[in-house]
N, C-alpha and C positions, 0 to 999 in steps of 0.2 A: 670315319665310321663312328657312330654313337647310338646309344640305345637308352631311353628313359633318362635323358640328360647326362648320360656317362660316356665319355670319349676315351678311346685307348690312350694309354699314356705313352710317351716316347719309348720306354723300354718294351712295352707291349708291341708297339709297331715294329720295332726293330726285331723282336722275337718272332713275330708273325711273318715278316718278310723272310727271315732265315728259314722258318718252318716251310712256308710255301716253296721256297727255292730248292730245299732239300728233298721234299716229298715229291715235287714235280719230276725231279731227276729219278728218284727211286721207282715212281710209278711207271715212268717210261722204260726203265730197266725191266721191271717185272712184266710189262706188257710185251716188249720185245723178246725177252728170253723165254717166256712161259705162256702168258694168256694168249697172245695172238697165234702162237703155234698150236695150243690146245684147241682154239677156235677152228682153226684150218682143219685140223685132225678130226674134230667132231663132225664138221660138215661132210667130210669124206667117209666117215665110218659109222656114225650112229644114225640108224634108220628112223626117220621122224614118226614112223608108225609105232615105234616103241615109247613115244612120249607120253607122259602122264601130267596131270595137273599138278602133282605134288613132288618136290624134290627133297630127298631126305639125306642128311649128312651127319651121321653120328661120329663122335670123337673129333669134332671139327674145329673147336675153339671158336673164335669170331671170323673164320676164313669164309667170308661171304664171296669174295672174288672168284674163286674157283668154282663154287657151286653154281653161280651165275654163268661162268663160261662153258661149263660141261653142260649145263640143262637151262638154256636161256628162255625157254618157252614155258617153263612152269608158271603157275599163278601163285603157288604157295611154296615157301621154303621152310624146312624143319631142321634146325641145327641143335645139336647137343654137345655140350662140353663141361668139364669140371668147374670152370671158372665161374666166379659170380658175375651177376649182371651188371651191377654198379649203376652209375649215373654219370650225367655230364655237368659241368660247372653250372652254377645256379645263375650267374650273371657275368657280364663282360669283365668285370673287375677280377673275376677268378680265372680267367685266361691269362696266366701268368707265364713268363719265360720258362719257369719250372715245369708248367703244365705241358706246354708245347714240346719240351725236351722229353718229358715221360711218355707223351703219345708217340713221338718218333721213335723212342727206343722200343715201345711195345710192338711196333710195326716192322722193325728193322729186319728180323729174320724173315718175315713174310714177304717183304718187298726185295729181298736178297736172294733167298733160296726157295721161296714159295711155299713155306709151311711154318707154322708156329711151333716153337720148342715148348714142351711141357714145363721144364724147369724154369725157363724164362718167363712163361705166363704166370707161374706161381709168384714170381717177384713183381712183374710189371703190373698185374691186375690185383695186387694186394692192397689192403687199406692204406698202406704208406704211399702208394703211388696213385694209379688211376681208379683203384677201387672196384674195378669190374671192366667187362669187355664192351660195354655200350659205345664208348668213344671210338674204339677201333672198328666196331660194326658200322657206325655211322660214316666213318671215313671211307671205308671200302665200298659201301653202297653208293656214296656220293661219287667216288672216283670211278665207279663202274658205269656212271652215266645217268644215274636215277636221282629224282628229287623226293626227298623224305617228306611225307605229308602228315604222318601222325606217329607217336611213340607212346605205347600203353604198357605199363607193368601188368603181368598177368601171373596166374598160378594155375596149375593143374590141381583139380580138387579130388577129394576122395572118391567122387562119383565118376571121375575119368573126363570131366569137362575142362575146357579152358575158359576161365572167367577173368574179368579185370581184377587186379589185386586191390582189396579194400578190407578194412578192419573186420567186417562181419562175415568174410568168406574164408573158410578154413582151408588153406592151401597145403598141398603135398610137396609140390615142386615149383620153385619160383622161375619166372621167365620174362621175357620181354616180346611184344609183338610190334613190328616196324612196318607201317604202310608206306608204300613208295610207288613212284610212277615213272614211266619214260615218256610221258605226255599223251599216250594213247590208252595204255591199260594200267589199272591199279593192281598192285601185287602186294603180298605179304611175306614177311620173314619173321619166324618165331624162333627164338633162341631159348633154350632151357638149360638152367645149371643143375647137372644130374650126373651121378656116379652110375655108370651102367653095369657095375659088377653085380652078379647074381644075388648076393647076399644083401646088397643095398636095394636092389629092384624089389626083392621080396618083402621089404618093409613098407612099399609103396603101392598098395594094390590099386589105387585110382590111376597112377602114372602107368602101370601095366595095363589097365584097361584102356587108357588113352592111346597106348602104342598099338595094342591089339585092334582098336577101331580106326586106325588111320586107313585111308583109302590105299589102292595101289600106288606105288611109288617108283620113281627113278632114284637110285641110290649111289652115292659117292662115298668111297672109303679110300683114304690116302694118309700116310704118315700116322698110322694108327696104333704104333708101338706094338704090333703083333698081339695085341689084347685078346682078339677073338680066336687066336690059336691056344688059348688057355681054357681049361674046362671051366673056370668060373666065370667066364662071359659068355656061357651058353645060351642065356635067355635072349640077349640082344642079337646074337648070331641067328638063332632060330626065328626071330621076329623079322630080321632082314630077309632071310631066305622065303619067309611065308608072304611078306607084303609086297616084295619088289617085283615089278615086271622087268626091270633092267637093273643090273649092278655093274658098276664101273669102279674098279679097284686096283691098287698096287698089291704087291705080295705081302703087305703088312696088314691086309684086311682079312676076309674069310679064307681059311686054307682051301686050296685047290680040290681037295677030296671031298668037300661038302657039296660041291656042284655036281649033282647026279646028272650024267650025261643024257639020260632018258627024259629029264624034265628041262634041262637048260642047253641052249645053243652057246657054246663058250668059244670065244676068239681071243687069240693072244697077240700081243703087240710088244715089240722091243726085245729085251734080253733079261735072262735070269740066270745067275749062277748061285749065289747065296746072299743072305742078309749081311748088313754091315756087322762089324764085330760086336757092337753093343747088343745086337739081337741074334747073335750066332746060334742060339739054341733052337731057333725056329726055321731052320733050313728045310725046305720041301723038296725031297728027292723026286717025287712024282711030278711036281711042277717043273723041275729041271728037265726030265725026260720029255715032257710035253713041249717045252720050249725048243727042244732039238728037232721038232717037225719042220718040214719044209714050208708049210703054210702060215708060219708066224710072220706077221707084218712088221715092218720097221717102225720105229718111233723116233721122231726128230726133236724131241724136247726131253729134259729131265723132269721127273716126277717122283715124289716121296723122298727116300734118303739117299737115292743114288744119282750119280751125274749122267749126263747125256751119253747115250750108247750103252748104259749100264742099266737103264731104268726099264720098268715094264708096266704094263696095263693089262688086266683081264676084263673082257666085256662078256658078260653073261646075260642072255636074253631068254626069259622064260618061254618055253614052247606052248603054243596052244592059246596065246593071249595077245 
């Protein structure tokens, strides 16, 4: 393997071989325990009539694999996380053993328990390590069976448009747009580095305009730290309820009480008792009552913070759409 006259050193070849071996096994694990089961559940559960062209995944980090699995027919994917976009190594010489190790570490939780931990991401995607989520995004897109054809740094402008990042463009919110294909259809994934707390969003009118201008979406929320249970995440909660045709979430997403039964068809899957101890303040007694109904369907995979047989999903489809 060589590029521009540079060949991988023996240390690099050894590191690459180890990286490939470990990540092959890890990817097989996450497919068998989670993604394949989600795919089977989706085919059985989600009506294709609900599908939109845009899949939205706030509080996602670089978790491309799950949004692809829940909504494989979307043409555009919009992910939002706190972590910076970052970059990939500039040349082959920068693919060092340390780089491969850092990349594996950044993916470890995702490929083991199927979600990224916030504290881990603060470390793994810091300037001292991968410097951002782009390497993880590209890894997960490729592992999901797609070929990346273009990567473009972008910004959301003060006017609410998404434009290629360049010095003369005044950007409010940084991001990246990745174009990829399965050999038949070209799709796009855009990731934006953005704090969705109300006080932060109010400082970004262009970004609010962009969110308000999104078309109807299929929305996924999982492992979201119960942030939208708090009053100071009301703006993104309202945006999701306004823009979504379909919401698929675990109990860490939008509280059950916000799904007006006259506006939403709500179906429950799995089991719910209470959040894990770290989030014990956000117990939903009304959701627990709802999960005691006989029409709750089983769930044969773990999702969010709970183990299998303890996990839950809420599927809410907007009426009249």
